[in-house]
N, C-alpha and C positions, 0 to 999 in steps of 0.2 A: 569605089571598089572596097574600101575598108568597111563601109556601112553594109554593103552586100555580104561580105564575108562574115561580119558579126551576126547578121540576121540568119545566115545559114547555120552558123555554129549554135546559135540560140535555139533554132528549130531542132537541130540534132540533139541538143541537151535535153529538150523537152521530151523528145521521143524516147531517149534512153531512160529518162526519169520515169516514164510511163511503163517501160518494159517490165521492171521487177513487179509492179503492181499487178500486171496482167498474169505474169508467171505465177504469182502467189494466189491467184484466184482459186479457192479450195473447191469450187464447183466444176472447174474446167475439166479435170480428170476424174471426176466422180461418176460412178464408183470405180475405185482402183482394184477391186477384187470382189469375190462373192459376198452377198449380203446375208447375214444371219437374221432370221425372223423368229423371235421367241414366242412360242405358243404355250400358254399357261395351263393347258389341259392335256389329258392323255391322248396317245395316238388312236385314231379310229373314230373319235367323236366328231361332232359337227364342226367345231372350231378348227380342229386339226385338218379334217378333210377339206373344208372350204379354203383354209389358208394354203394348202397344197394346190388346189385347183386355181386359186387366184394368182399363184406365182408361176403357172405353167409356161407363160410366154415371156417371163422377165428377162431372159438372156437374149431375146430378140434385140437387134441394134436400135430399133425404133423406140424401145423402152429403156431398160437399164444396161443392156449389153452384157449382163452378168447374171448368173443364176442366183435365186433366192433359196437358201438352205434352211429348212425348218429345224428349230431347236425346241424340243418338248421339255418344259420345266413345270410339271404339274404340282399341285399341292395347295391346300387351304383355299379352295375355290378360286384359284388364280393368283392369290397374293404372293405365293412363292416366286413365280415367274416375273411378276411385275416388280417386286422388290429387287430381284436379281438384275433386272434390266436397269433400274435406277442406280444400283450400287456397283455393278460390275460391267454393264454394257459400255462399249466404246462410244466415244463422242465424235467419231469420224464419219458417221452416217452409215456405217456397215453393220450396226446392230439396231434392228427395228424390233417392235413387238406388235403382236396382234392384240388390239384392245377389244374388250367385251364390255359393252355398256348396256344396262346400268351397273354391272358387276363391280368394276373397279371404282366407280364413284361411290356406290353404297358402302363398299368395304373401307374406303378412305374416310368416310363420315363416321362409321361406328368403331373403327379400329385404328391403332397407331401404325400407319403404313409409310413406306418410303415414297409412295406415289399418290397423286391426286390429279384433278383436272389441270393444275398449274405445273405439273412436272412432265407432261407429255405434249409433244408437237404432232398433232394429227396430220396425216397426209392424204387420207381419203377413206371412204367407207364402202365396203363391198356388199353388205347384206343386212337384212332385218328379219330375225327369226323369232316368231312369237312362241310363248310357252303354251303347251297344251296339257290338259289334265287327262291322265291315262290310268287304266286298270288292265289286268290280264284278261284275255278273251274269255276265260272260264269263270271270271269273278261273279259273285252274286250281286255285286253292285253294277247296275245297268245304266244309271243316270246320276247326274250331280245331286238331284233330290234324294236318291237312295243313299249316297255318301253322307249328305248333310243329316239325314234322318238318323243314320247309324251313329254318326258322331255326336249328335245331341243326346242320344240314349246311352252312349258309351264315351264320355269325355276322355280325350287323349288316347283312346284305343285305336284310332285310325292312324296308321303309320303312312307317311307320305314323304317321298324322297325327291332330291334334286341334286344338281351338280355343284354342291358346296354351300357355304354360308353367305348370305346376302348377295347371292347371284339372283338373276331374274326369277328363277324357279322358287327360291325362298321368299322373294318379295310377293310373288303371286300367291303362295301359300298363306302368307300373313294377311294379304288382302282378302282372300276367300274366308279365312278364319274370322276376320272382323265383319265382313259383309253378311255372313251366315250366322254369326254369333255362336261359333263352335270352338272347341279346343282340339287341335290336331297335334300329332307328334311328328315333327319334321326331322328327317334323317339326311344329313349332308353326305354326299358321295364324292369320290375323287374326280369324277367327270360324268358327262352325259352318257357315255357308253356303259359304264358300270351301273348308273342309275336305271337305265332301260333294262339291263340284264337282271337287276334285282327286282324289278317289277314283274318281268316275265317269269322269274323263278318263284315268285310268291314270297320273297323275303320281306317285302313291304306290301301293303294293301293297295297303294296308289302312288302316283308320282306326277310332278310337273316336269316336263322336259321340252327340249327344243323340237319344234315341228320337224326339222330336218332329220334329227336322230330317230324320231318316232316314225317318220314317213317310210324309212327303210325297213321297219319292223311292223308296219301297220296291219299285216295279215294276222299277227299274233297278239294284237292289242285292241282294246276298245278305247277310242278317243272320245271322252265325255264332253269336252268343251275346249274352247280357245280363249286364252286370256288376252283379248285384244278388243278393239272397238268395232271391228268388222270381220266377217268370215274370210277365210283364205282360199284362194283359187286352187291350192293343192288338196284341200279338204273341204269342198264346197257344201257338204251335207252336215258338217259339224258346227253346231251353234256356238256363239260367244257366250261367256258367262253373263255378260250384260243382257243379252237376249233372254236368258233364263231367269233374270230377276236378281242377279248378284252383282253388286257394285264393284266390279273388278275391271279396271281400264287397261290401257296399253303400256303402263309403266314398266312392266316386266319384259317387254319385247327386247330381244337381244340384238343390239347393233354391233357389227364387227368391221374392223378395218385395220389399217397400218398406222403406227405412230413411231416417232423417234423420241429418245429421251432428251429432256432439256439440256442445253449445252452444246448442241451441234450447231455449227456455223449456219447463219441464216441463209446464206447463198445455197448451201446444200439442202436445207429444209425446203426452200422454194423450188429447187430443181426437182427434188423427189416428189413434192406435192403436185408438180406439173405432169409428172409421169404416171403416178399411181392410179388416179381415177380413169385415165385413158386406157391403161392396161386392164383394169377391171372390166371395161366395156369391150375388150377384144372378143370377137365372135367365138373363138375357141373356148375362152373362159366362160362366156355366157352359156354356150351349149352344154359344156360339162357340168356347170352348176345346175342347170335345169334338169339334166338327166339324173342327177343325184338327189333331186328334191330339195335343193338349197335355195331359199328365197333370196333374191337380190335387191339391193337398193344402193345404187352408186351415188355417192355424195362427194363434193369437193372439200378441200381443207377448210375453207371459210364456212361452209355449211356444217361441217362436223364441229368446228370451234363453237358455233352458235348453239348446236345441239348439246355440247358439253355444258355450256353455261346454263342453258334452260334446265337440263336434267339435275344439275347441282342444286339449283334454286328450288326445284320441286321435291327432290328426294329428301333433303334435310328435314323439313317439317313432317313429311309423310312417314319417314322412318321413326321419328320421335313419337308420332301418334301410334304407329303399328306396334312398336315395341312395348307400349303400355298395356296392350291387350294380351 
């Protein structure tokens, strides 16, 4: 009898010992409220629009069961928002950021930033947006060769803009400059929307911008080429710079997704990473992305982690080389 009683009491003690551990599981009640998603660019641009579309169904119980609220913190090509995320973002899983790659990796290589590939916990990728070379519809420049010819005859007279320093647009400009052996004057803007508007208004002669931003204004622009290794289904008649004989690859393609700042409990990271890619593939999100001309590429946390590592390894020597020219 005593042995049986002792065994019963021992089992009860073990169950009680396990109860606090389960109650303290930080992922069990996650998320406990709305999630803030820091977007490091101005409202209305491709990153902002796509971030809002990607979060359309977040409050569905099969995903987060809570809304995702966009916080726009533009400046310095994204650095302002990513620095803010690392310095002031909460570590309870309720502050996420929309990463833009290669932007944040390139900036962390060339500048002193609070962020790098080692400070973000990627959760999933929603899109891949190539940079396209554009001029106003009424421009005398009708081809990449026209632009290159003018630039050779007028060094640094060709003004070409993009959404900040060392974003994909800047990298594409540096690559074209090296490939064509020309000197261009790059003008960093606050974001893709401003960059497109300044091309349309003639404040600059040309620009590299997101395909998604350009797609919405394509009737008023001429798209000269795509900075990618293959043509895009949204602009099938536009050649790549590689096709035209200029050695500009897909380094500048803009990958976008969600990340948490380092320091969030691993159980929360894992739970969020299990939700995010599935949410991106929701039919409503996919439909709205396609309608807006937003190229999608859904990747898991592990795939994004590998992409971060590869991009870090290729960008460091590439930027050192490009900055010499």
